[in-house]
C-alpha positions in Angstrom: -2.2 22.6 -61.4 -3.0 24.4 -64.6 -4.4 27.5 -62.8 -1.5 27.6 -60.4 0.9 27.5 -63.4 -1.1 30.3 -65.1 -1.1 32.4 -62.0 2.7 32.1 -61.8 3.0 33.0 -65.5 0.7 36.0 -64.9 2.8 37.1 -61.9 6.0 36.8 -64.0 4.6 38.6 -67.0 2.4 41.1 -65.3 -0.2 40.6 -68.0 -2.7 38.2 -69.4 -1.5 38.8 -72.9 0.6 35.8 -74.0 2.9 37.8 -76.2 3.7 40.2 -73.3 4.3 37.2 -70.9 6.7 35.8 -73.5 8.6 39.0 -73.7 8.9 39.4 -69.9 10.0 35.8 -69.2 12.6 36.0 -72.0 14.5 38.8 -70.3 14.4 37.3 -66.8 17.9 36.5 -65.6 19.2 33.3 -63.9 17.4 34.2 -60.7 14.0 33.8 -62.3 14.7 30.4 -64.0 13.2 28.2 -61.2 9.9 30.1 -61.1 9.7 30.3 -64.9 10.4 26.6 -65.1 7.7 25.9 -62.5 5.1 28.1 -64.2 5.8 26.6 -67.7 5.8 23.0 -66.5 2.6 23.4 -64.5 0.8 24.8 -67.5 2.1 22.0 -69.8 1.1 19.4 -67.2 -2.4 20.9 -67.1 -2.8 20.7 -70.9 -1.0 17.3 -70.8 -4.0 16.0 -68.8 -6.4 17.5 -71.4 -4.7 15.7 -74.3 -4.2 12.5 -72.3 -0.4 12.5 -72.4 1.5 10.1 -70.3 1.7 10.1 -67.2 -1.5 12.2 -67.1 -3.5 9.7 -69.2 -5.0 7.3 -66.7 -8.5 8.8 -67.0 -8.8 8.2 -70.7 -9.1 4.4 -71.2 -11.8 3.8 -68.6 -13.7 6.9 -69.7 -13.5 5.9 -73.4 -14.7 2.4 -72.7 -17.4 3.3 -70.2 -19.0 6.3 -71.9 -21.4 5.9 -74.8 -19.4 5.5 -78.0 -20.5 8.9 -79.5 -19.4 10.6 -76.3 -16.1 8.8 -76.6 -15.7 10.0 -80.2 -16.3 13.6 -79.0 -13.7 13.3 -76.2 -11.2 11.6 -78.5 -11.5 14.2 -81.2 -13.0 17.5 -80.2 -11.7 17.6 -76.6 -8.2 16.5 -77.5 -8.0 18.9 -80.5 -9.1 21.8 -78.2 -6.3 20.9 -75.8 -3.7 20.9 -78.6 -4.9 24.3 -79.9 -4.5 25.7 -76.4 -1.0 24.2 -76.2 -0.1 25.7 -79.5 -1.3 29.1 -78.4 0.6 29.3 -75.1 3.7 27.6 -76.6 4.1 29.7 -79.7 3.0 33.0 -78.3 4.6 32.9 -74.8 6.7 29.8 -73.9 8.8 29.8 -77.1 11.0 32.3 -75.3 12.2 29.6 -73.0 13.0 26.6 -75.1 15.5 25.5 -72.6 12.6 24.6 -70.3 9.8 23.5 -72.7 11.7 21.4 -75.3 13.0 18.8 -72.8 9.6 18.7 -71.1 7.8 18.0 -74.5 10.5 15.5 -75.4 9.7 13.4 -72.3 6.0 13.7 -72.7 6.1 12.7 -76.4 8.4 9.7 -75.9 6.4 8.5 -72.8 3.0 9.0 -74.5 3.8 7.2 -77.8 5.7 4.3 -76.1 3.4 3.6 -73.2 0.3 4.1 -75.3 1.4 1.7 -78.0 2.8 -1.0 -75.7 -0.5 -1.1 -73.6 -2.7 -1.0 -76.7 -1.1 -4.2 -77.9 -2.5 -6.1 -75.0 -6.1 -4.8 -75.3 -8.9 -7.1 -76.5 -11.6 -4.4 -76.6 -11.4 -2.2 -79.7 -12.6 1.0 -78.1 -10.1 0.6 -75.3 -7.4 -0.1 -77.9 -8.4 3.1 -79.7 -8.2 4.9 -76.4 -4.6 3.8 -75.9 -3.8 4.5 -79.6 -5.1 8.0 -79.0 -2.6 8.4 -76.2 0.1 7.2 -78.6 -1.1 9.6 -81.3 -0.9 12.4 -78.7 2.8 11.5 -78.3 3.2 11.9 -82.1 1.5 15.3 -82.0 3.6 16.4 -79.1 6.9 15.7 -81.0 7.1 18.9 -83.0 6.9 20.9 -79.7 10.3 19.5 -78.8 11.9 21.4 -81.8 9.8 24.5 -81.5 12.9 26.7 -81.0 15.0 25.3 -83.8 12.3 24.9 -86.4 9.2 26.9 -85.4 7.4 27.4 -88.7 7.7 23.9 -90.0 6.8 22.4 -86.6 3.7 24.5 -86.4 2.7 23.5 -89.9 3.2 19.8 -89.1 1.2 20.2 -85.9 -1.8 21.8 -87.6 -1.7 19.3 -90.4 -1.6 16.4 -88.0 -4.4 17.8 -85.9 -6.8 18.2 -88.9 -6.0 14.8 -90.4 -6.1 13.1 -86.9 -9.5 14.5 -86.2 -10.8 13.2 -89.5 -9.3 9.7 -89.3 -10.1 9.2 -85.6 -13.7 10.4 -86.0 -14.0 8.0 -89.0 -12.6 5.1 -86.9 -15.1 5.8 -84.1 -18.0 6.2 -86.5 -17.1 2.8 -88.0 -17.0 1.1 -84.6 -20.3 2.7 -83.6 -21.9 1.2 -86.7 -20.3 -2.1 -86.1 -21.4 -2.4 -82.4 -25.0 -1.7 -83.4 -24.9 -5.0 -85.3 -22.5 -7.1 -83.1 -23.6 -5.6 -79.7 -20.0 -5.8 -78.7 -16.7 -4.0 -79.2 -14.6 -7.0 -78.3 -12.0 -8.0 -80.9 -13.1 -11.6 -81.1 -16.7 -10.5 -82.0 -15.4 -8.6 -85.0 -14.2 -12.0 -86.5 -15.5 -12.4 -90.0 -17.1 -9.0 -90.2 -16.3 -8.8 -93.9 -18.6 -11.7 -94.7 -21.7 -9.8 -93.6 -20.7 -6.1 -93.5 -18.1 -5.8 -96.3 -18.5 -2.1 -96.9 -18.1 -1.2 -93.3 -15.1 -3.5 -92.8 -13.4 -2.0 -95.9 -14.0 1.6 -94.6 -12.8 0.8 -91.1 -9.7 -0.9 -92.5 -8.9 2.3 -94.5 -9.2 4.4 -91.4 -6.9 2.0 -89.5 -4.4 2.1 -92.3 -4.5 5.9 -92.1 -3.9 5.8 -88.4 -0.8 3.6 -89.1 0.5 6.1 -91.7 0.4 3.9 -94.8 0.8 6.0 -98.0 -1.0 7.6 -99.8 -3.6 8.0 -97.0 -3.9 11.1 -94.9 -2.2 9.6 -91.9 1.0 9.2 -93.9 1.0 12.9 -94.8 0.5 13.8 -91.2 3.4 11.7 -89.9 5.7 12.7 -92.8 5.2 16.3 -91.8 6.2 15.6 -88.2 9.2 13.5 -89.4 10.3 16.3 -91.7 10.0 19.0 -88.9 12.1 16.8 -86.5 14.8 16.0 -89.0 15.1 19.5 -90.5 15.5 21.0 -87.0 18.8 19.1 -86.9 19.0 18.9 -83.1 19.8 16.0 -80.8 16.2 15.9 -79.5 14.8 16.1 -83.0 16.9 13.2 -84.3 16.2 11.1 -81.2 12.5 11.7 -81.5 12.5 10.8 -85.2 14.0 7.4 -84.4 11.7 6.7 -81.5 8.7 7.8 -83.6 9.7 5.4 -86.4 9.9 2.5 -83.9 6.5 3.4 -82.4 4.9 3.6 -85.8 5.9 0.0 -86.4 4.6 -1.1 -83.0 1.3 0.7 -83.7 1.0 -1.1 -87.1 0.9 -4.4 -85.2 -2.3 -3.8 -83.2 -4.1 -1.8 -85.9 -3.5 -4.7 -88.4 -4.7 -7.1 -85.7 -8.1 -5.5 -85.9 -8.1 -5.6 -89.7 -7.0 -9.3 -89.7 -9.9 -10.2 -87.4 -12.5 -8.5 -89.7 -11.1 -10.0 -92.9 
């Protein structure tokens, strides 16, 4: 799907240079809209799979749980970050010319990812699987600035890069913590983390801090990341931006429920 979308984009732009493709698709009249929409949507779908955005996320939970935890950490951090960097490149250099196509697409992906990821994460009893679904929800948060890329390009890009850097740090920290814990408990089940603070107080404290950062509790890094996204959505002053800000606030509260459930078990 990704390659088919890229081939259509190349055919429309007559070049492999993203800036040139953006200039060409910007001047296409109404006759070219269906093909442009198909090209852009297929490329977005391809990268949506890479960043495990709903509904292209179904590979992530089983892979995260089944793979060795260090491999899972690599997939959750490096692979996802690479996917978002690629999305940033194609969106800001080429697709920004057709915000009428990409903004609604990113809005749907963002809302679906954060909502579905959080609601399913609540039901998980395995911490690694829970972090997998939380990663899907976090992808939804990171996709949100793309929905206002036309109205607020500079601030949305800044919010995206900030979130990516902080997300990589806090997610890697969370996985490093669970790797260390499972070496002692031989299990990543939530019930086996019960009373962790009594025999591994330092690790329980560090893991709790990373969980608090993933929630977005100030003054931790996760709060700065989410604040930047909220600011970019609100300052765009568009219907999609305001709607996403409200939905993101609700999902942040939902996420706090299952992150704090892990902390409660440890403490």
